[in-house]
C-alpha positions, 0 to 999 in steps of 0.5 A: 277146223282141225284134222287128224294125221297118222304116222308110223313110229318105232321105239326099239327095245335094243340097239339097232345093231343088236337087233340086226345081229339077232336078225342075222342069227334068225336067218341062219336058223331058218337057213339051216331049217331049209337045208334040213327041210324041216316041216314046221319051218313056216311057223318058226319063221312067223315066230322069229318075225314076231320076235324081231317086230316086238323088239323094234316096238312099232306104234301108230301116232295120231296127230291133231293138226290145225291148218295154217292159212297161206299168205299172199303179198301184193307190192304196189308201186307208188313211185312218181312214174306211176303218176304218168297217164292212166297208170295210177288208175290202172294200178288201183283197178288191178289192186281192187280186182286182185283183193276181191278175187283173193278174198274169196279164198278161205285159207289165204291171208292177203298183205298189201305193201305200198312202196316207192313213194319218194321222201324229201331228202332221200337218195337217188336210188330209184324205185326199190320194190324188192327192198320193201318185199324183203321187209314184208317177208321177214316174218312170213314162213316160206312154207306158208307163202302162196305168191307175190304180186308186184303192181308196177310200171316195171321201172324197178331199180333194185332187181336182184343181181347175180344168180337169179336162181338164188334170188328165186330161192330166197323168195320161195314162191311164184312172183307175178308182175302186173304192169300198169302201162302199155307195151308200145309207149314212146317218150322224149327225154333230156339226158345230162351225159356230162356235168362237172360238179365244180367250175372255176369262177370267170371260166366257161364250163361245158355241159354235155346234153342229149335229147332222145326220142324213145323208142330208138329211131329206125335204122333207116333214119340217120342220127341227128336228122331231126332237131329239138329246141332246148331252153336253159337259164342260170340262177333263175335268170333270162332264158337262152334257146338253142336248137340241138340235133336229136339222139346226138351228144351236144356241148352246152357252154355255161359261164360260171360267174360267181362262187357257190352254187350255180343252178342251171335249168335245162328244158327241151320242147315236147317230142312227137310222143310224150308220156310226161314232161318231167324228164324233158327238164333237168337241173345241174348244180355247179359249185363255182370255186376261185382258183386263186384270188389275185389281189393288187395292193398299191400303197401310196407311201410307207406307213404304220398300217401298210403291213396290216393289209399285207399280213391279212391278205397273205394269211389267206392261202387262196390269195395271190398278192401283188404288193407295191409301195411307192417309196420315191415319188417322181417329185422327190428330188434329193440329189441321190444318184440313180445308180445308188438307189436299190428301188425297182421301177413301178410296172405301171403299164403292165399292171394297169393296162395289160394285166388289169383284168386278171385281178379280182380285187384292187386296193389303193392304200393311202394313195394320192394323186402324185403323178405315179399312175397316169390319168389314162390308167386310172380311167382303166381302173374305173372301167374295170370296176364298171365291167365287174371288178372290185376296188377298195380305197383306204384313204389317208390325210391326202384324200382331203387335199387337192391330191385326192383321188376324188379329183381323178377319173376314179372320182366317178366311181367313189361313193364319197367326196371329201370336204377338206377336213381331217379329224385327228382325235380319238373316236370309236368306230360304230356299226350303223343301223344299216351296218347291223343288217349288212353281212359285212358288219353284222355281228362283228365281235365287240360291236356292242348293243344298239346305242351302246359302246363298242368294246374295241379300241379307238382310232385317231384320224378320219377324213370327213366326206359327204356320201353321194351314193352307196350305203354307210355301214360304219360311222366314226368321229362326229357320226361321219361316214367311216366305211361306205359300200357301193355298186358301180355298174357290174362291179363294187367299190368300198371306201374306208375313210381312215388309215388307223385300222392298224391300232386294232392289229396292234391290240391298242385298248384291246384291239378290234376285229380287223381281220374278220372285217377286212376278210368279209369286206374283200369277199363282199367286193368279190361277190361272195354269195353268202355276203350279199346284202339283198338276197333270197335263199332257200334250202331243204332241211329234212322234210321242210323248205327253209327260206331266208331273205337278207335285206338292208331295209325291212321287207315284210312281203310274202314270197311265192313258193312253186313246187315241182308239180307246178302248184304255188303257195304263199309263205310269210317270213318272220324278221330275225336279227341281222337283216334276215327274215326266215320262214319254212313250210313242210314239203312232200315232193322231190324235185326243184322248188322255186321261191320268188319275192317278185325281184329275186328268185331262189332255187332249192332241190329236194332229193336228187335233181335228176331222179333215176326214176325219170331216166326212162319212164316207159313201162317195161317188163325187161327188168322183171322177166328174169326173176319172174321166170325163175320163180315160175310166175308170169307177166301181165299188162293191166294197162291194157285193161286185162286182169288175170284170173286167180288159181290155186296150184299145188307146190311144184306145179306150173304157177302161171299161164295165159291170162291166169296167175297161180298161188300155191296151196301149201297145206301147212299146219301145226300139231296141237296134240297126238296119241300113240297106239303100240302095234305089238303090245308085250303080252300079245307078242309073247302069246304070238311067239309061243303060239308060233313055236307050238304050231311048229312043234306040233307040225314037226311031231306029226 
């Protein structure tokens, strides 16, 4: 419906300065007439006034106006905290009631914006309703905005900072908050006060946790007077329970026993009041790093391959290498006076008794039973491996003789037993079928295709042995075992049945990947997670959960995926190269996903592990009250079943009251056309001026 409006306009025939001068001259003339007491002075005043008015040239402009509909915006909070209790139901009920009442306003359009729903891979910024409101108002003229309503639990994390009045002017309309919860809510939560991102492998890390019962205790109740049972587990392992006082910081020691992510899950039992159990759980990821890798290398005698081991280990800046070469065994008697020898004594007791557990890896290179290291100390090495240590033996020809380490206490942990034969003819090392599935040898440069010839150079010595436990990942001359890996107790053992790897380092017949092989072998021995041969891994990539299973044997079992809300589904993995099987599925929730195949468990986090959203899940008006008051809006509790009435108010009037919220009636319009009517047309003005002067002349002449 269109309407009309009238305005008065002027179009001066002379500049305003000249009109002002002319007006001043007219005033002087009239003043002179007053002094002379001229009888026709009123008519002269009328004539001069008409003259000045004609020079100003006034007119009436009639505008054809088209009224513009006002706009109201409702922002609906869909954050995870809105799923607590009856909040979602209260939110939808409030939204339906507001939509019904606002739809009855003939000159009002309504926009509903849903915001706060978490997305996998998003950050930890919490609920950002004002960001969504800014986007929604970007194309709305402020003179048409009637009001804004936020239906939320009050846990909004992007409320305007700084001067509230500035933010209120930016909104430019009343902002009302309709809270979906109740004002008297209580809840228990678990707070991680301190959680380092990194920890040294082999060391104990202390987390600081706090169990809080909200609202805070009364002053009469002393801090820590009640206790709560906390359960924690690492990497999906066995649970541990501890009783902690409520409302007090408590240290929680956690052992970092491997490199890479160490996932610690912590959960507290339900409290006397609970809104949700989601904030009774927390997840901490600590990346295990090795300060320095201490490696003990013992070469039984000088030989061409001795320096290969040393160079490869020294090239890694994270390795502290302790290397001893036995140059003069006890049985050597050549008559050389002791004072003329420049050798140092082998610190056997210090290395193999006092400081043995300080080493991450022990390597015996062509070492044989020659009486240098007593049997009791070799038993210490075997015990060191069973307790979680790493041992690598690169054998020489003596392994096939009575001097073999297989005839010492180390024989109990070695995966092979020598037959007594030593082959000394050219052969090429080959990756076995199991080796093509093992991360240590999978995809080695130059390994060739299955059944094909490797491109690397030959070796010329191999000690024949029988494998009695462990896995053979490389074979050599006549198909015999060349590189064998095994797990003993908590530790790991590797045995290389040749001392000829130095041919690769020298580039003989093109050389080979000795550096990459030994690097992988050393880190597998030291339990690097990425080199586990039987493992289950999960990672979130965008909006998909990707699951990878590494196995030595083909495994087509599906895995079970448990979502953060507790729902479970099955996922079938597809075989790929290198012993890997992968699969993926779309995800829509943030939180911790648990993947298991019955024997192994993997964890993956989508979004922040401990969302800001659940830091305090109680409904509150505290965060919104300042901006709501600055805009003239009101706060209402829909969780109690009360939906405020709607009133239209004029701009500048009060916009909220007891159980009612106001929306401005702006009355904005657009001009579709206009017409102009002069108030003093030229001819009429001339006649009036002449008439006035004649009347003045007649009056003065009578």
